[in-house]
C-alpha positions in Angstrom: -34.5 -32.0 -42.8 -34.7 -28.2 -42.5 -33.4 -28.4 -38.9 -29.9 -29.6 -40.0 -28.9 -26.3 -41.8 -30.3 -24.3 -38.8 -28.3 -26.4 -36.4 -25.1 -26.1 -38.4 -25.6 -22.3 -38.7 -26.1 -22.1 -34.9 -23.0 -24.2 -34.2 -20.9 -22.0 -36.5 -22.2 -18.8 -34.8 -21.4 -20.3 -31.4 -17.9 -21.3 -32.6 -17.0 -17.9 -34.0 -18.4 -16.2 -30.9 -16.1 -18.3 -28.7 -13.2 -17.6 -31.0 -13.7 -13.9 -30.7 -13.3 -14.2 -26.9 -9.9 -15.9 -27.1 -6.6 -14.0 -27.3 -3.7 -14.7 -29.5 -0.5 -15.8 -28.0 2.4 -13.4 -28.1 3.3 -9.8 -27.3 3.3 -6.3 -28.7 5.4 -3.3 -28.0 4.0 -0.4 -26.0 5.9 2.9 -26.2 6.0 5.7 -23.7 6.6 8.5 -26.2 10.1 8.0 -27.4 11.5 7.4 -23.9 10.9 3.7 -23.1 9.1 0.6 -24.2 7.5 -2.5 -22.7 6.6 -5.8 -24.2 3.0 -6.6 -23.3 0.8 -9.8 -23.7 -1.7 -9.6 -26.6 -4.6 -10.0 -24.1 -4.1 -6.5 -22.8 -5.9 -3.4 -24.3 -5.1 0.2 -24.0 -7.0 2.4 -21.5 -6.7 5.9 -20.1 -8.5 5.2 -16.8 -5.8 3.8 -14.5 -3.4 6.6 -13.7 -3.8 10.2 -14.9 -0.6 11.3 -16.7 0.8 7.8 -17.2 2.2 7.3 -20.7 1.4 3.6 -20.8 -1.9 2.2 -19.4 -3.2 -1.3 -20.3 -5.7 -3.7 -18.8 -7.7 -6.8 -19.1 -10.7 -6.5 -16.9 -11.7 -10.2 -17.2 -8.2 -11.5 -16.3 -7.8 -8.7 -13.8 -4.4 -7.7 -15.0 -3.3 -4.1 -15.2 -0.1 -2.3 -16.3 0.9 1.3 -15.9 4.2 2.8 -17.1 5.4 6.3 -16.7 8.4 8.6 -16.5 8.9 11.7 -14.5 11.4 14.5 -15.1 13.8 14.7 -12.1 12.6 17.2 -9.7 11.8 17.0 -6.0 13.3 13.6 -5.4 17.0 14.0 -5.1 17.9 10.3 -6.0 16.3 6.9 -6.6 16.0 6.2 -2.9 13.9 9.3 -2.4 11.8 8.6 -5.5 11.1 5.0 -4.4 10.1 6.2 -0.9 7.7 8.7 -2.4 6.1 6.1 -4.8 5.8 3.4 -2.1 4.4 5.9 0.3 1.5 6.7 -2.1 0.7 3.0 -2.2 0.7 2.7 1.5 -1.8 5.6 1.9 -4.2 4.0 -0.5 -4.0 0.4 0.8 -5.0 -1.2 4.1 -2.7 -4.0 5.5 0.1 -2.6 3.2 3.3 -4.6 2.8 6.3 -3.9 0.7 9.5 -5.9 -0.1 12.5 -5.1 -2.2 12.9 -8.2 -4.5 16.0 -7.2 -6.4 18.3 -4.4 -7.4 20.7 -4.5 -10.3 22.7 -2.1 -12.5 22.9 -2.7 -16.2 24.5 -0.3 -18.6 24.7 2.3 -15.9 20.9 2.1 -15.2 19.9 0.9 -11.7 16.6 -1.1 -11.7 14.8 -2.0 -8.5 11.9 -4.5 -8.3 9.4 -4.5 -5.4 6.5 -6.6 -4.4 3.7 -4.6 -2.8 0.4 -5.8 -1.5 -2.6 -4.6 0.4 -6.4 -4.4 0.5 -8.7 -2.0 -1.2 -12.5 -2.3 -1.5 -12.4 -5.6 0.2 -10.0 -7.2 -2.3 -6.3 -8.1 -1.8 -4.2 -6.8 -4.6 -0.6 -7.9 -5.5 1.6 -5.4 -7.2 5.0 -5.8 -8.8 6.8 -2.5 -9.2 9.9 -1.5 -11.2 11.7 1.8 -10.5 14.7 3.2 -12.3 16.5 6.4 -13.1 18.8 8.0 -15.6 20.3 11.4 -15.8 17.0 13.1 -16.7 14.2 10.9 -15.6 12.7 8.6 -13.0 10.8 5.5 -14.4 8.1 3.5 -12.8 6.4 0.4 -14.2 3.6 -1.2 -12.1 1.7 -4.4 -12.8 -1.0 -5.8 -10.7 -3.7 -8.4 -10.2 -5.8 -9.9 -7.5 -3.8 -12.0 -5.0 -5.6 -15.3 -6.0 -4.7 -14.7 -9.6 -1.1 -13.9 -9.1 0.2 -17.4 -9.5 -1.6 -17.7 -12.9 -0.2 -14.4 -14.2 3.0 -13.9 -12.3 5.3 -15.0 -15.2 3.5 -12.5 -17.5 3.9 -9.7 -15.0 7.5 -10.4 -14.4 8.1 -10.5 -18.1 6.6 -7.1 -18.5 8.9 -5.7 -15.9 11.9 -7.4 -17.5 11.0 -6.0 -20.9 11.5 -2.3 -19.7 13.9 -0.7 -22.1 14.9 3.0 -22.5 14.8 4.2 -26.1 16.7 7.5 -25.5 
């Protein structure tokens, strides 16, 4: 007779423990100062360990999904072509079997946006990146999302939605 309350209590603890591991559906807005925003899935949490100086850094270590967003004042790079070349070159130096592909380029409201797919190996794992670059009169922008190659199919829509949500606020 005394075992029933203990069993119910154990089941309730197990239920609430499993619930705490789940993530709510939906998104939230991440802001890079007052310069741009991204809409991110609720399963991501803030970190400062991905890219020194990046204004937006989020991750979910268990899903192996990462997001970095940053803006740079225009300086050395004379145009978006030169900026993209410099950014992609950094990836190529850090990854083995590096590949890059321009997926799209479009101009909306005077803002050119380019999307790339990058891939390569690091520490024995193949990583798939989606990269958005853009520029305005004063800044270059970069949003990079990535996951392990075997998880890309599962999270690709979320990653593409993050890039599509890029919006300047100034």
